[in-house]
Residue frames as a rotation matrix with the C-alpha (Angstrom) as fourth column:
MET 1
0.838 -0.504 -0.207 156.41
-0.533 -0.679 -0.505 109.38
0.114 0.534 -0.838 81.28
THR 2
0.783 -0.622 -0.022 159.71
0.619 0.775 0.124 107.75
-0.060 -0.111 0.992 80.56
VAL 3
0.116 -0.849 -0.515 163.30
0.419 -0.429 0.801 108.95
-0.901 -0.308 0.306 80.59
THR 4
-0.456 -0.336 0.824 163.13
0.879 -0.024 0.476 109.50
-0.140 0.942 0.306 76.91
HIS 5
0.562 0.724 0.400 160.69
0.727 -0.663 0.179 112.39
0.395 0.191 -0.899 77.51
PHE 6
0.875 -0.286 -0.390 163.40
0.112 -0.665 0.738 114.12
-0.470 -0.690 -0.550 79.49
SER 7
-0.181 -0.933 0.311 166.09
0.649 0.124 0.750 113.75
-0.739 0.337 0.583 76.76
ASN 8
-0.386 -0.081 0.919 166.74
0.880 -0.330 0.340 116.05
0.276 0.941 0.198 73.85
LEU 9
0.560 0.554 -0.616 166.08
0.760 -0.639 0.115 119.08
-0.330 -0.533 -0.779 75.97
SER 10
-0.076 -0.577 0.814 167.12
0.789 -0.533 -0.305 122.49
0.610 0.619 0.495 74.71
LEU 11
0.228 0.042 -0.973 168.12
0.814 -0.557 0.166 125.58
-0.535 -0.830 -0.161 76.74
TYR 12
0.017 -0.133 0.991 167.82
0.771 -0.629 -0.097 129.10
0.636 0.766 0.092 75.16
PHE 13
0.476 0.122 -0.871 168.80
0.729 -0.608 0.314 132.40
-0.491 -0.784 -0.379 76.69
ALA 14
0.460 -0.287 0.840 169.97
0.565 -0.636 -0.526 135.90
0.685 0.716 -0.131 75.78
ARG 15
0.526 -0.334 -0.782 172.46
0.636 -0.456 0.623 138.32
-0.564 -0.825 -0.028 77.24
ASP 16
-0.144 -0.570 -0.809 173.85
-0.035 -0.814 0.580 141.64
-0.989 0.112 0.097 76.05
ASN 17
0.328 0.526 -0.784 171.95
-0.770 -0.332 -0.545 141.40
-0.547 0.783 0.296 72.80
ASN 18
-0.619 -0.493 -0.611 173.39
-0.728 0.653 0.210 137.98
0.295 0.575 -0.763 71.93
ASN 19
0.567 0.813 0.130 171.29
-0.822 0.548 0.156 134.75
0.056 -0.195 0.979 71.78
TYR 20
-0.643 -0.764 0.057 172.62
-0.763 0.632 -0.136 131.43
0.068 -0.131 -0.989 73.01
LYS 21
0.601 0.798 -0.036 171.40
-0.784 0.598 0.165 127.88
0.154 -0.071 0.986 72.88
ILE 22
-0.657 -0.669 0.347 172.54
-0.725 0.687 -0.047 124.49
-0.207 -0.282 -0.937 74.25
LYS 23
0.341 0.821 -0.459 170.87
-0.895 0.433 0.109 121.54
0.288 0.374 0.882 72.69
GLY 24
0.128 -0.254 -0.959 170.93
-0.194 0.942 -0.275 117.79
0.973 0.221 0.071 73.32
LEU 25
-0.663 -0.386 0.641 170.59
-0.649 -0.128 -0.749 118.05
0.372 -0.913 -0.166 77.10
ARG 26
-0.288 0.514 -0.808 168.92
0.412 0.828 0.380 115.70
0.865 -0.223 -0.450 79.58
ALA 27
0.120 0.361 0.925 166.77
-0.741 -0.588 0.326 116.69
0.661 -0.724 0.197 82.61
GLN 28
-0.720 -0.429 -0.546 167.87
0.064 0.741 -0.668 114.94
0.691 -0.516 -0.506 85.73
ASN 29
-0.594 0.519 -0.615 165.38
0.755 0.093 -0.650 116.42
-0.280 -0.850 -0.447 88.06
PHE 30
-0.588 0.545 0.598 162.18
0.033 -0.722 0.691 118.49
0.808 0.426 0.407 87.52
SER 31
-0.524 0.393 -0.756 160.53
0.852 0.237 -0.468 119.79
-0.005 -0.889 -0.458 90.64
LEU 32
-0.421 0.493 0.761 157.52
-0.016 -0.843 0.537 122.10
0.907 0.214 0.363 90.61
GLN 33
-0.714 0.104 -0.692 156.51
0.695 0.221 -0.684 123.18
0.082 -0.970 -0.230 94.15
ASN 34
-0.248 0.691 0.679 153.22
-0.154 -0.720 0.677 124.92
0.956 0.063 0.285 94.96
LYS 35
-0.716 0.003 -0.698 152.89
0.682 0.219 -0.698 125.74
0.151 -0.976 -0.159 98.63
PHE 36
-0.189 0.794 0.578 149.43
0.250 -0.531 0.810 127.06
0.950 0.297 -0.098 99.18
LEU 37
-0.873 -0.028 0.487 148.21
-0.419 -0.470 -0.777 129.07
0.251 -0.882 0.399 102.16
ASN 38
-0.653 0.679 -0.336 145.41
0.728 0.685 -0.030 127.63
0.209 -0.264 -0.941 104.23
SER 39
-0.705 0.536 0.463 142.10
-0.550 -0.827 0.120 129.37
0.447 -0.170 0.878 104.75
ASN 40
-0.797 0.442 -0.412 139.94
0.589 0.719 -0.368 128.01
0.134 -0.536 -0.834 107.52
SER 41
-0.608 0.649 0.457 136.34
-0.550 -0.760 0.347 129.07
0.572 -0.040 0.819 108.14
ILE 42
-0.542 0.478 0.691 133.55
-0.611 0.341 -0.715 128.12
-0.577 -0.809 0.107 110.49
SER 43
0.499 0.823 -0.272 131.51
-0.775 0.282 -0.566 126.76
-0.389 0.493 0.778 107.57
GLY 44
0.088 -0.599 -0.796 134.47
-0.777 0.459 -0.431 124.58
0.623 0.657 -0.425 106.50
LYS 45
0.930 0.355 0.099 134.00
-0.328 0.673 0.663 122.33
0.169 -0.648 0.742 109.60
ASN 46
0.539 -0.806 0.243 137.73
-0.417 -0.005 0.909 122.55
-0.732 -0.591 -0.339 110.33
TRP 47
0.523 -0.395 0.756 138.74
0.789 0.560 -0.253 121.27
-0.323 0.728 0.604 106.86
LYS 48
-0.210 -0.719 -0.662 141.66
0.158 -0.694 0.703 123.22
-0.965 0.043 0.259 105.56
ALA 49
0.825 0.440 0.356 140.94
0.442 -0.106 -0.891 125.06
-0.354 0.892 -0.282 102.28
ARG 50
-0.250 -0.954 0.166 143.78
0.806 -0.110 0.581 125.85
-0.536 0.279 0.797 99.91
VAL 51
0.601 0.364 -0.712 143.94
-0.005 -0.889 -0.459 129.24
-0.799 0.279 -0.532 98.31
PRO 52
0.647 -0.302 0.700 145.10
0.721 0.541 -0.433 128.69
-0.247 0.785 0.568 94.68
SER 53
0.579 -0.426 0.695 146.65
0.326 -0.660 -0.677 132.12
0.747 0.619 -0.244 94.08
SER 54
0.837 -0.264 0.480 148.53
-0.542 -0.524 0.657 132.27
0.078 -0.810 -0.581 97.37
GLY 55
0.789 -0.492 0.368 151.80
0.092 0.686 0.722 130.89
-0.608 -0.536 0.586 98.74
ASN 56
-0.052 -0.923 -0.380 155.13
-0.707 -0.235 0.667 130.15
-0.705 0.303 -0.641 97.27
HIS 57
0.918 0.266 0.295 155.54
0.060 0.642 -0.764 128.61
-0.393 0.719 0.573 93.84
ASN 58
0.133 -0.893 -0.429 158.87
-0.836 -0.334 0.436 127.67
-0.533 0.301 -0.791 92.34
LEU 59
0.993 -0.008 -0.118 160.37
-0.067 0.783 -0.618 125.43
0.097 0.622 0.777 89.71
SER 60
0.186 -0.965 0.183 163.69
-0.701 0.000 0.714 123.71
-0.689 -0.261 -0.676 90.12
LEU 61
0.978 0.190 -0.084 165.28
-0.183 0.596 -0.782 122.00
-0.098 0.780 0.617 87.18
THR 62
0.155 -0.966 0.208 168.56
-0.406 0.130 0.905 120.08
-0.901 -0.225 -0.372 86.96
ILE 63
0.949 0.159 -0.274 170.01
-0.299 0.164 -0.940 119.63
-0.104 0.974 0.203 83.48
GLU 64
0.133 -0.960 0.245 173.01
-0.183 0.219 0.958 117.77
-0.974 -0.172 -0.147 82.25
GLY 65
0.996 0.085 -0.011 174.79
-0.023 0.147 -0.989 117.29
-0.083 0.985 0.149 78.96
ASP 66
0.324 -0.925 0.198 178.20
0.946 0.319 -0.057 116.99
-0.010 0.206 0.979 77.29
TYR 67
0.568 -0.206 -0.797 180.39
0.148 -0.927 0.346 120.01
-0.810 -0.314 -0.496 77.94
HIS 68
0.157 -0.505 0.849 181.80
0.971 -0.077 -0.226 121.90
0.180 0.860 0.478 74.96
GLN 69
-0.479 -0.459 -0.748 183.79
0.583 -0.804 0.119 125.08
-0.656 -0.379 0.653 75.49
SER 70
-0.216 0.472 0.855 181.53
0.847 -0.344 0.404 127.78
0.485 0.812 -0.325 73.96
ALA 71
-0.782 0.021 0.623 180.33
-0.147 -0.978 -0.151 131.37
0.606 -0.209 0.768 74.46
ALA 72
0.244 0.969 -0.033 177.10
-0.317 0.112 0.942 129.95
0.916 -0.219 0.335 75.84
GLN 73
0.426 -0.226 -0.876 178.93
0.736 0.650 0.190 128.00
0.526 -0.726 0.443 78.58
ASN 74
-0.673 -0.738 0.058 181.00
0.597 -0.587 -0.547 131.12
0.438 -0.333 0.835 79.36
VAL 75
-0.403 0.621 0.672 177.83
-0.441 -0.775 0.452 133.15
0.802 -0.114 0.587 79.89
LEU 76
0.563 0.659 -0.499 176.40
0.051 0.575 0.816 130.41
0.825 -0.485 0.290 82.15
LYS 77
-0.035 -0.702 -0.711 179.58
0.911 0.271 -0.312 130.38
0.412 -0.658 0.630 84.28
GLU 78
-0.835 -0.356 0.420 179.64
0.233 -0.919 -0.317 134.14
0.499 -0.167 0.850 84.57
VAL 79
-0.015 0.922 0.388 175.97
-0.481 -0.347 0.805 134.33
0.877 -0.174 0.448 85.56
ALA 80
0.635 0.214 -0.742 176.46
0.420 0.710 0.565 131.59
0.648 -0.670 0.361 88.17
PHE 81
-0.353 -0.847 -0.398 179.58
0.848 -0.110 -0.519 133.27
0.396 -0.520 0.757 89.62
ASN 82
-0.884 -0.016 0.468 177.80
-0.027 -0.996 -0.085 136.65
0.467 -0.087 0.880 89.80
ASN 83
-0.703 0.677 -0.217 174.58
0.581 0.372 -0.723 135.19
-0.409 -0.635 -0.656 91.16
GLU 84
-0.798 0.377 -0.470 172.55
-0.514 -0.834 0.202 136.96
-0.316 0.403 0.859 88.48
GLU 85
0.093 0.907 0.411 169.08
0.027 0.410 -0.912 136.34
-0.995 0.096 0.013 87.20
LEU 86
-0.866 -0.307 -0.395 168.73
-0.391 -0.077 0.917 135.28
-0.312 0.948 -0.053 83.58
GLU 87
0.256 0.946 -0.200 165.68
-0.802 0.092 -0.591 134.75
-0.540 0.312 0.782 81.33
PHE 88
-0.820 -0.493 0.289 165.54
-0.303 0.804 0.512 131.15
-0.485 0.333 -0.809 79.99
LYS 89
0.341 0.840 -0.422 163.44
-0.939 0.281 -0.199 129.24
-0.049 0.464 0.885 77.53
ILE 90
-0.667 -0.486 0.564 163.56
-0.531 0.842 0.096 125.53
-0.522 -0.236 -0.820 78.18
TYR 91
0.049 0.629 -0.776 162.20
-0.939 0.294 0.179 123.18
0.341 0.720 0.605 75.53
LEU 92
-0.859 -0.304 0.412 161.16
-0.458 0.816 -0.353 119.96
-0.229 -0.492 -0.840 77.16
ASP 93
-0.722 0.568 0.396 158.76
0.479 0.823 -0.306 117.23
-0.500 -0.031 -0.866 75.95
ASN 94
-0.466 0.467 0.751 157.11
0.742 -0.255 0.620 119.44
0.481 0.846 -0.228 73.25
ASN 95
0.727 0.626 -0.282 156.54
0.674 -0.575 0.464 122.22
0.128 -0.527 -0.840 75.74
VAL 96
-0.195 -0.788 0.584 158.30
0.361 -0.611 -0.704 125.50
0.912 0.073 0.404 76.49
ILE 97
0.583 0.188 -0.791 159.01
0.809 -0.222 0.544 126.67
-0.074 -0.957 -0.282 80.03
SER 98
-0.107 -0.626 0.773 160.08
0.554 -0.683 -0.476 130.28
0.826 0.377 0.420 80.16
GLY 99
0.931 0.363 0.043 160.93
0.192 -0.586 0.787 132.76
0.311 -0.724 -0.615 82.91
LYS 100
0.304 -0.802 0.514 163.67
-0.688 -0.558 -0.464 134.20
0.659 -0.212 -0.722 85.07
PHE 101
0.889 -0.056 -0.454 165.92
0.288 0.840 0.460 131.76
0.355 -0.540 0.763 86.88
LEU 102
0.476 -0.798 0.370 168.92
-0.875 -0.385 0.295 131.73
-0.093 -0.464 -0.881 89.16
ILE 103
0.358 -0.408 -0.840 171.69
-0.237 0.830 -0.505 129.20
0.903 0.380 0.200 88.68
SER 104
0.775 -0.006 0.632 172.04
-0.632 -0.044 0.774 127.45
0.024 -0.999 -0.038 92.05
ASP 105
0.309 -0.726 0.614 174.56
-0.022 0.640 0.768 124.81
-0.951 -0.251 0.182 90.88
TYR 106
0.814 -0.228 -0.534 176.99
-0.559 -0.061 -0.827 124.67
0.156 0.972 -0.177 87.97
GLU 107
0.330 -0.686 0.649 179.32
-0.380 0.533 0.756 121.74
-0.864 -0.496 -0.085 87.68
ILE 108
0.535 -0.293 -0.792 181.77
-0.763 0.234 -0.602 120.50
0.362 0.927 -0.099 85.12
SER 109
0.268 -0.417 0.868 183.14
-0.607 0.627 0.489 116.94
-0.748 -0.658 -0.085 85.61
ALA 110
0.310 -0.224 -0.924 184.95
-0.815 0.439 -0.379 114.18
0.490 0.870 -0.046 83.86
LYS 111
0.694 -0.187 0.695 185.64
-0.326 0.779 0.535 110.58
-0.642 -0.598 0.480 84.63
PHE 112
-0.359 -0.929 0.094 188.65
-0.388 0.240 0.890 108.66
-0.849 0.283 -0.446 83.37
ASP 113
-0.949 -0.197 0.244 188.39
0.145 0.414 0.899 107.95
-0.278 0.889 -0.364 79.62
GLN 114
-0.046 0.972 0.231 184.95
0.960 0.107 -0.258 109.64
-0.276 0.210 -0.938 79.29
PHE 115
-0.092 0.134 0.987 183.61
0.599 -0.784 0.162 112.85
0.795 0.606 -0.008 77.88
VAL 116
-0.967 -0.146 -0.209 183.53
0.255 -0.605 -0.755 115.99
-0.017 -0.783 0.622 79.95
GLU 117
-0.135 0.988 0.072 179.99
0.796 0.065 0.601 116.74
0.590 0.138 -0.796 81.17
PHE 118
-0.923 -0.052 0.381 178.26
-0.179 -0.819 -0.546 119.64
0.340 -0.572 0.746 82.84
GLU 119
-0.211 0.878 -0.429 175.29
0.904 0.342 0.256 119.90
0.371 -0.334 -0.867 85.15
ILE 120
-0.891 -0.058 0.451 173.34
-0.035 -0.980 -0.194 122.91
0.453 -0.189 0.871 85.97
THR 121
-0.310 0.837 -0.450 170.42
0.949 0.240 -0.206 123.52
-0.065 -0.491 -0.869 88.44
LEU 122
-0.739 0.249 0.626 168.04
0.014 -0.923 0.384 126.41
0.674 0.293 0.678 87.67
ILE 123
-0.501 0.618 -0.606 165.70
0.818 0.109 -0.565 127.78
-0.283 -0.779 -0.560 90.32
SER 124
0.101 0.586 0.804 162.86
0.733 -0.591 0.338 130.09
0.673 0.555 -0.489 89.25
SER 125
-0.769 -0.348 -0.537 163.18
0.620 -0.613 -0.490 133.60
-0.158 -0.710 0.687 90.63
SER 126
-0.676 0.660 -0.328 159.84
-0.601 -0.751 -0.272 134.93
-0.426 0.013 0.905 89.29
GLN 127
0.377 0.888 0.264 156.70
-0.456 0.426 -0.781 133.74
-0.806 0.174 0.566 87.58
VAL 128
-0.790 -0.591 0.164 157.26
-0.240 0.544 0.804 130.89
-0.564 0.596 -0.572 85.12
THR 129
0.200 0.903 -0.380 155.09
-0.886 0.002 -0.463 130.15
-0.418 0.429 0.801 82.15
TYR 130
-0.605 -0.206 0.769 154.36
0.002 0.965 0.261 126.71
-0.796 0.159 -0.584 80.65
THR 131
0.078 0.577 -0.813 153.27
-0.851 -0.386 -0.355 126.51
-0.519 0.720 0.461 77.00
GLN 132
0.158 0.012 0.987 152.39
0.261 0.964 -0.054 123.48
-0.952 0.266 0.149 74.97
LEU 133
-0.645 -0.429 -0.633 153.73
-0.490 -0.404 0.773 123.47
-0.587 0.808 0.050 71.43
């Protein structure tokens, strides 16, 4: 996989019966963590067996892009300030990742003589689905 697979990402979400989208984003970090519980038995000769449906599973995704003042950005800021859960659909590499996420980081920055950019880190707060298009 190359960096181009992580470009042209789109973020879709809804709030208060309004739909929002932010397109042309880039994924900086994609981290899927599956922490499985161990199950040991006498017949396993002390080898640890992983239990697939157990443990903690979460997805962390850091996304960046050009910042444009918009209703969508206002919703993201409000959700981040209020530490609220929000349902997202993330289109990445011809796949859709959907589920409820919390915004752990939201940053707007600018360097001298450059465009204003924003960066957001989403952390799953419930089950996430992954669908190939």
